[in-house]
N, C-alpha and C positions, 0 to 999 in steps of 0.2 A: 504494500500500500504506500503510495507516495502523496502525502499531503502537501499542499502549497503552504509556504511559510505565512504565518499570520502574527501580527503584533498583539500583545496582551490587550484584551478588550475589543479587538477588531472583529469584524464580521467573519464568521466561519461558514455561513450559509448565504447563498444568493437565491432569491425567489425571482424566477423569470416569468414574465407574463406576455405571451404573444397576443396581439389583438388586431382585429380587422372589422371595421364597420359596426362595432358594438360598444359605443362609448358608455351607455347606461350600465350594461352588465360589467364592463371593464371597471367602472367606478366601484362597484361592489367588490369585485375581486381585489382591486387595489386597497380598498379599506381593510379587507381581511388580512392582507399582507402587512399593512402598516400597523395593524392591531396585534401582531405577534408579541406575546408577553415574555419577558425574561430571556430574550434571544437577540443576539446581535446579527441582524440580517441586512445584506444589501438587497436592493430591489432593482430589477431591470425590466422596463416595459418597452416592447418593440411594436410600434404601430406599422403594420405591414402595408403601407401605402393605401390607407383608407381613402374612400372617394370624397369628393368635395361636399357631398350632402352631410357627411358626419364630421367633417374637419373642424367646424366651429365648436361642436360639443367636445371634441378631444382637446381643442385649444383651451377651453374653459377648465376642463379636468386637469390638464397638465399645468396650467397657470397657477392653480391652487397648491401645487406640490411643495413649493418652498415653505409655506406656512405649516403644512402637515409634517414635513420633515423636521422642521425646527421643534415642533411639539414632541415629536417622536424621539429626537436626540436627547431631550431633557427628561424623558420618561425612562422606564426601565429598558426599553428597546433601543438599540443603536444601529447605525449603518446608514449607507447612502442610498439615494434614489436617483436612478438615471433613466432618461427617456431617449429612445432611439426612434427618430421619425424617418422611415425609409421613403424614398421617392420612387423606387421601382419595386413592384410586388414580387415576393418570392413564393414559390410553391410551398405547400405544407411540409414536404419532405426536406426542403432546403431551409425553411425558416427556423425549424428547431435547432439544427446544427449551427446556424448563424447565431442564434441566441447564446449557445454555449461558448462561442468565441468572445462573448462579452463577460463571461464569468471568470473571476479571479480567486474564488474561494474553493476550498476542498470539497464542499458539499453544495448541492443544488436541489431546488424544488421547482418543478414545472407546474405552473398554475394557468389553466385555460381562462380566457377572459369572461366566461359565463359560469365559473365555479368559484367557490370560496373555501377558505381554510378555517378550521377551528382555531381560536386565539392561542391555544397552548401547543399546537401541533409541532412547530419547529423545535421548541425547547424540549418537549417530551421525546420527540423522535431522535434528536441529537444525543440526549442523555442515554437513551436505550442503545443507540448505535455504539456509543463509547463503552458502555458496559458489556455489550454482547460481542463486539467486534464485527457486527454486521455491516454490509456495504449498501444495504437497501432496507428502508423502514417504511411501513405503511400501517394501516389499521382499518377498523370498520368505516364504511362511508355511507352516506345517505344520497339517494336519488329522489329529487323533489320535482314533481310536475305541478307547478302552481296553477296552470290553466285547468287541469282536471281535478285539482284538490287532492292529489295523491302523493304519498311519500313512502319509501321503504329503505330499510337499512340492510346492508350486505357486508359480509366479512369473509375473506378468504386468507387463511393463514398458511404460508409456505415455510415457516420457520422450523428449525430442529430436525430436519430430514436431510438425507443424502441428495446429491445433485440429481440422480436418476429419479428419485421419488418426487422431488420438486418439479422436474420436467414433466413427469406423468400427470401430476396434479394440475399443472398449468394447462397442458394440452387438452385435458379433459374438461376443465372449467372454462377456459378461454375468457377470463375476465381481465380486461386491460386497464382497469382503474388505477392499479398501483404504479403506472407510469408517472402519476402525480405524487408519488411519495418522496421522501428524503433519500437522495442517492449520492454516492460518491461521484464527483464530477468526472473523474477519469473513466469510471464504469459507464456512465451515461453516454459519454463521448464515443466510447467503443461500441456500445449497444446501438447507437443511432446509425452506425454504418449499415445496419440491417433495416433501417427505417425507409423502405422503398415501396412504391406502389406495386401491386400485382399487375402483371401484364397478361391479359386474357384475349386471345385471338388478335393480338396486336393493339388492343385497347388498354388504356391505363385506368385502373380503379384503385381508389383509396380504401376500399372495404377491408377492415381488419388489418390496417397497416401497422399497428403497434405490436402485433402478436410476436413477430420474429425478434424485434429488439428486446422485448420483455423476457422471452425465453433465454436470449443471450445473457441478459443481466442476472437471471436466476441461476444460470450455470456458472457465472463468473464469480459471484460473491454470496456469502450467507445472507439470508433474509431474516429480519426481525419484525414482529407484529405487536402493535400497541393494542392494549385492551381498553374497554370502556366505551365512552361515547364516540360518535362519528368524528373523524379527524378532518373530513373533507366532504363538501356537499356538491353534488353534480346536478346541474340544472337540466331538466328535460322539458320537452314541449310536445305533448301528444297532438295538440291542434295543428302545429306546424307539420309534424310527421304525417298526420292524416291528410294534409293538403296534397301530399304526393300521390294519393290514391288515384290510380288510373293512368299514371304517367309511365309509359314504357315498362309495364309490369313484366311482360314476357321477356324482354331484353334483360331486365334486372335479374330475373330468375335464372336465365341461362348463364349470365355472368357469375352469379353466386355458385351455381352448380359446377361450372368449369373451374372456378377459383378454388374449390375444395382440394382437389389433388395437387394443385400448384402450392397451396398453403401447406399441405401435409409434407410435400417435398422440401419446402423451405424450413419447416420445423426439423426435419431429419438432417438437412444440411447444417443448420446451426448447431445441432447436437454433435454432429461429426467434427465440425471445426472447433467446438469447445471442449469435447471430451474424447474424441477418437471414434473408431469404428464400433467399439463395444457399446458406448452410450447411444450412438445413432441406431444400431440394431435393436437396442433395448427400447427405444422410443418409437420405433417403426410401427409396432402393433397398435399403440395408442393413437398415433397420428392417422393411421389408416382407418381404424374403427370410427374415430370421431369425425373424420371426413365423411364417412358414409352416414353416420347419425345426423350430422348437420345437413347433408344433402337431402335426406328424407324430410327433415324438419322444414327446409326451405320449400320443398315441393308442397307439403301440406299447408304451410303458411301462404304460399303463392296461390294455391287452389282456393283457400278461404278468402283471400283478397279478391280473386276474380269472381267468386260467387257474390261477394258484397257489391262489387261493381255492377254485375248483371242485375241484381235485385234493385239497385239504385236506378239504373237506366230503365228498367221495366216500370218502376214506380213513376218515374218522370213521364214515361210514355202514356201511362194510364191517366195521369193528371192532366196531360195535354199542355200546350204552350201557356205560359203565364199571360194573363190578360192585363 
């Protein structure tokens, strides 16, 4: 493990916030980063060339940062806040590595611009990492759908097991939330080499883009899990998701089905590169079976969606044109 040198009292963790055209939710994410208690954190916000419609709101948000930072420095939290305003937009797979070039601390937390952190997450995670020797720390997280009035808490613990068991558990669960945990910066940099879109029939798809780098990270370092209340809140929007109903459903289903063997092959390749032939062969059954399970699930889900579309269109036809 190679930590970057830090001065006494200096930040050991950087919270990086990529944002694009979401100033309102970015403000909430930023507030949660500024509110970290008992933790010296740098914060880097990267506006990925948001359009002119949202520029004024971002200007207002960023203009208020000096006052917030001054309050924070005199509180129990310390660290700098930097804003990067890009003039050319990067793709998702390029923006995350770009953010890591801005990090000078040995630990990093990636925070999406529509998510928030619990106020004690960084301090608790860093303490657990130092006690356990883990290179990746996460905990329970909540998914909140404000539009539908629903929330749920989930928790997937990969700690205290061998690399092979961690890999099996991850491939079977396929939960990508812990990419937003506390991670050693060098580990996340190496993992993001796998942060590439799947290529299906020559087409680029970002579906499940985080899975391969997360498997890489689980195989590279021990994982530690925080107990208790959710450490991170993911924002969901069922109304927005439902608005996609009827848009290229057959094409989406075909891409998902064809993507499963590609993703399984990527899992096995990551295992081979991280642990050799033995680990890759050990993971192959799980990768293959779960690819089949997910393919069947996609077919059933797609069929259900097509049935809902057919019912909706039939209802519209029976009602006739709106007067």
